[in-house]
C-alpha positions, -999 to 999 in steps of 0.1 A, spaced: 376 -239 7 344 -218 0 343 -196 -31 320 -166 -30 301 -161 -62 285 -127 -69 255 -120 -91 278 -100 -114 302 -130 -117 273 -154 -126 260 -130 -153 295 -126 -167 300 -164 -169 266 -169 -186 274 -142 -211 307 -159 -219 291 -193 -223 264 -179 -246 290 -162 -268 311 -194 -269 280 -214 -278 272 -190 -306 307 -193 -320 310 -231 -317 273 -239 -323 275 -261 -292 256 -258 -260 234 -283 -240 203 -264 -251 212 -262 -288 223 -298 -288 190 -309 -273 171 -288 -298 188 -305 -327 185 -340 -313 158 -360 -331 129 -369 -309 130 -407 -302 96 -424 -295 99 -457 -277 78 -487 -289 64 -516 -270 41 -544 -279 7 -551 -263 20 -572 -234 49 -549 -227 73 -578 -232 90 -564 -263 104 -529 -264 128 -508 -285 138 -472 -292 139 -469 -330 158 -441 -347 126 -431 -364 90 -441 -367 72 -433 -399 36 -438 -411 36 -432 -449 4 -421 -465 11 -437 -499 29 -466 -515 51 -441 -533 63 -428 -500 72 -463 -488 91 -470 -520 110 -438 -517 118 -445 -481 132 -479 -489 151 -468 -520 167 -437 -504 175 -448 -468 199 -471 -451 197 -494 -421 172 -518 -408 135 -513 -415 108 -532 -397 71 -530 -405 48 -528 -375 11 -534 -373 -11 -535 -341 19 -546 -320 0 -577 -309 29 -601 -315 47 -615 -285 79 -626 -303 106 -601 -312 95 -596 -348 94 -558 -345 122 -544 -322 149 -524 -340 170 -494 -334 165 -485 -371 132 -475 -387 97 -487 -378 72 -484 -407 36 -483 -397 8 -488 -422 -17 -471 -400 -24 -445 -427 -32 -472 -453 -64 -488 -441 -98 -497 -455 -113 -516 -484 -98 -507 -518 -124 -527 -539 -143 -559 -543 -154 -584 -569 -189 -598 -565 -184 -625 -591 -152 -640 -575 -161 -630 -539 -127 -614 -535 -120 -581 -518 -88 -560 -516 -78 -541 -485 -49 -519 -475 -25 -539 -455 -28 -517 -424 -65 -524 -420 -74 -538 -385 -92 -571 -387 -119 -555 -366 -127 -531 -394 -131 -556 -421 -163 -574 -412 -188 -546 -417 -176 -534 -451 -173 -570 -463 -209 -577 -452 -221 -546 -470 -204 -559 -501 -221 -593 -498 -190 -611 -485 -174 -625 -453 -140 -638 -443 -141 -676 -445 -128 -679 -409 -116 -657 -382 -93 -658 -352 -107 -654 -317 -94 -618 -315 -94 -591 -342 -70 -565 -329 -43 -574 -355 -38 -557 -388 -44 -577 -419 -7 -576 -429 4 -587 -394 -22 -615 -394 -9 -631 -427 28 -624 -419 25 -648 -389 -1 -672 -403 -27 -662 -377 -56 -686 -376 -90 -695 -361 -102 -731 -356 -119 -758 -376 -106 -789 -395 -119 -776 -428 -104 -741 -425 -69 -727 -430 -52 -697 -415 -58 -662 -429 -28 -667 -452 -45 -696 -469 -72 -673 -483 -49 -646 -497 -53 -645 -535 -31 -615 -543 -8 -589 -527 15 -560 -534 50 -561 -521 76 -532 -520 111 -546 -518 142 -533 -501 153 -516 -534 119 -498 -537 105 -520 -564 68 -525 -564 57 -561 -572 21 -573 -577 20 -610 -568 -6 -637 -572 -7 -673 -586 1 -660 -621 23 -630 -615 55 -635 -595 41 -668 -582 72 -679 -563 72 -646 -544 34 -647 -539 37 -682 -523 64 -671 -499 50 -637 -491 17 -651 -477 37 -659 -445 69 -639 -445 74 -625 -410 79 -591 -427 113 -604 -440 107 -600 -478 95 -564 -479 66 -542 -470 32 -556 -481 9 -527 -488 -23 -543 -501 -39 -577 -498 -66 -594 -518 -87 -620 -499 -108 -649 -513 -140 -648 -493 -175 -663 -492 -210 -651 -488 -221 -638 -454 -231 -664 -429 -245 -666 -393 -228 -685 -365 -242 -701 -334 -217 -702 -306 -222 -726 -276 -199 -729 -246 -200 -754 -217 -177 -768 -190 -166 -804 -193 -140 -828 -178 -108 -824 -198 -101 -861 -201 -136 -867 -214 -131 -841 -240 -99 -856 -252 -115 -890 -254 -143 -875 -275 -122 -850 -295 -123 -868 -329 -161 -868 -329 -164 -832 -317 -140 -818 -343 -157 -837 -371 -193 -830 -361 -189 -793 -356 -180 -767 -382 -155 -752 -357 -145 -766 -324 -120 -756 -297 -115 -760 -260 -98 -741 -232 -82 -763 -206 -80 -746 -172 -46 -752 -155 -44 -769 -121 -79 -783 -126 -97 -812 -142 -120 -792 -165 -121 -772 -197 -144 -748 -215 -156 -763 -247 -166 -741 -276 -185 -750 -308 -192 -725 -336 -217 -738 -361 -232 -721 -391 -269 -715 -387 -300 -701 -406 -316 -691 -373 -328 -655 -378 -329 -648 -341 -300 -627 -329 -284 -634 -295 -256 -608 -295 -223 -614 -277 -221 -598 -243 -199 -568 -241 -169 -564 -218 -138 -586 -215 -127 -615 -194 -114 -595 -164 -138 -610 -139 -129 -646 -148 -92 -639 -149 -93 -621 -115 -111 -651 -100 -84 -675 -113 -56 -651 -101 -70 -650 -66 -74 -688 -64 -38 -691 -76 -26 -665 -51 -43 -679 -20 -46 -716 -28 -16 -722 -50 3 -739 -22 -25 -765 -18 -28 -782 -52 -56 -806 -44 -77 -780 -27 -71 -756 -56 -81 -782 -82 -114 -789 -63 -121 -752 -59 -114 -743 -96 -135 -773 -107 -164 -761 -86 -161 -725 -96 -159 -733 -134 -190 -755 -133 -209 -726 -118 -200 -702 -146 -227 -692 -171 -220 -689 -208 -250 -678 -228 -254 -689 -264 -245 -664 -292 -261 -661 -326 -251 -634 -350 -233 -626 -382 -200 -644 -383 -177 -614 -378 -197 -604 -347 -193 -639 -331 -157 -651 -338 -138 -623 -321 -136 -619 -283 -125 -590 -261 -91 -598 -245 -85 -570 -220 -62 -588 -196 -25 -586 -208 -4 -617 -210 25 -633 -228 20 -663 -250 37 -693 -265 20 -715 -291 31 -745 -311 13 -764 -338 18 -802 -337 5 -827 -362 -33 -829 -357 -32 -866 -345 -6 -857 -318 -27 -830 -302 -44 -850 -274 -12 -867 -262 7 -834 -263 -19 -817 -242 -21 -845 -217 17 -842 -211 15 -805 -206 -14 -807 -182 3 -835 -163 36 -815 -160 18 -784 -147 1 -805 -120 32 -825 -111 55 -796 -107 28 -771 -96 41 -747 -123 35 -710 -116 7 -700 -140 -31 -696 -138 -42 -686 -172 -59 -713 -193 -45 -730 -224 -61 -730 -258 -66 -760 -281 -76 -757 -318 -74 -775 -352 -64 -760 -385 -63 -773 -421 -31 -779 -440 -18 -755 -467 11 -753 -491 27 -721 -479 65 -725 -472 66 -709 -437 31 -716 -426 29 -737 -394 4 -758 -413 25 -763 -444 20 -799 -456 0 -812 -426 -32 -806 -407 -23 -791 -373 -34 -788 -337 -24 -755 -322 -19 -754 -284 -13 -721 -267 3 -715 -233 -2 -682 -215 14 -663 -186 0 -631 -171 21 -601 -179 27 -595 -141 44 -629 -138 77 -639 -154 71 -663 -182 106 -677 -188 107 -706 -164 71 -716 -172 75 -716 -209 109 -733 -207 94 -762 -188 66 -767 -213 84 -760 -246 103 -794 -248 70 -812 -249 61 -794 -281 95 -803 -296 89 -840 -288 58 -839 -310 76 -820 -339 58 -788 -330 62 -756 -351 61 -723 -332 36 -696 -340 58 -669 -356 40 -641 -336 45 -658 -302 74 -666 -279 97 -695 -286 134 -703 -283 142 -719 -317 167 -707 -342 175 -716 -378 193 -749 -368 160 -763 -354 135 -745 -376 151 -755 -409 143 -792 -400 106 -785 -394 97 -769 -428 103 -788 -461 105 -756 -481 128 -737 -457 157 -735 -481 135 -722 -509 122 -694 -486 156 -684 -473 171 -683 -508 143 -661 -520 147 -638 -490 184 -634 -498 176 -626 -534 150 -599 -525 169 -585 -496 206 -592 -501 217 -565 -476 193 -577 -448 174 -545 -446 144 -563 -431 163 -583 -405 165 -574 -368 184 -595 -343 155 -620 -338 150 -626 -375 188 -630 -381 187 -658 -356 155 -673 -371 171 -674 -406 206 -682 -395 223 -651 -410 243 -622 -398 229 -587 -396 246 -563 -420 260 -530 -407 
């Protein structure tokens, strides 16, 4: 049956609908106008996503305290979104500290400097240098915010150097109830100890004081070497160099070896600009076209790697440590006891070759000094951190699932900002002070305001409504 609709009929119906909408305050247009705009969030790799009810960027500590005191539901702090694990996702409130950045002050006598917690690590080197200070050590990227770096115990390399968290000498924490706590070794010492690596589960950290050193220059040298030779010589290399790491190339017999030694050489050899896209593209193409021929691929990668050129770098420390990482990936990292590092890596490399696992990005191998922080991966023992990567365009689940049990075999502790599959049942056995931290978390946040689904699993508790 066909119904004829005239222009007069349409206008009459629209008028009636408009009148009804005015009376009932309902119409698709008015509902859309009243609906709060939702802004999706995703991390750097695109592997974590959420649509929070609101995203806020307070401009003061008072605004953060007011938000926490007068709101309900889950609140998660967010930094540079460079974590690969699900620390951030929530359908509640995301709190960014992007409006709280920069140096607050410094002490030339104690070589300490206080920064707003939202300060990107990339924006700390220059002001510290101008103040006659430098961070004791740095990670190989500086995209993270300071708060995010200490929340996950982010680290560089070197047997005499701890993670960023090990050099925190004070911080300010705003709790779920809106209380503002200044914490250091003398004031709220128990909270201070735990908050240096907290996964954002104790509250919102707004300012951080770092114990630093005088500025120094670094000479970076990189070369290609047989991986088995490196592992045989690893004890000498890590002891004779200020900072040492190497980058095993999957499906090959070689690694890139990197040493970073302090120097008084006044000559500056600046780090080349640009990222690592050309090298990653080369490995991707070899993987794509020669992946079905493992022996041929290994020979090809060995040859290509040995032809790569890596110029020396000499400059101020903060200009040397960080690298440009412009190729997206997902990452899993575990820290095993330092003495177990070589055997753990050998097993991973052998498994990748034996099963021809589907990945082409290199691994990373570093040493870090022990600390006494409850949830630090280096709590109570010197560590060897081994990182496994998968390009964002490839599924990481099967690859990481194949490798992860090797880390468990060596009592590995997962990097909090990177992918892993452990929950409270396994994690509680890896950290001697686990119960102390979880008890403090319950005391500071009894309603679980700072817990999302991932953290509820990590700490073995239920999310509150």
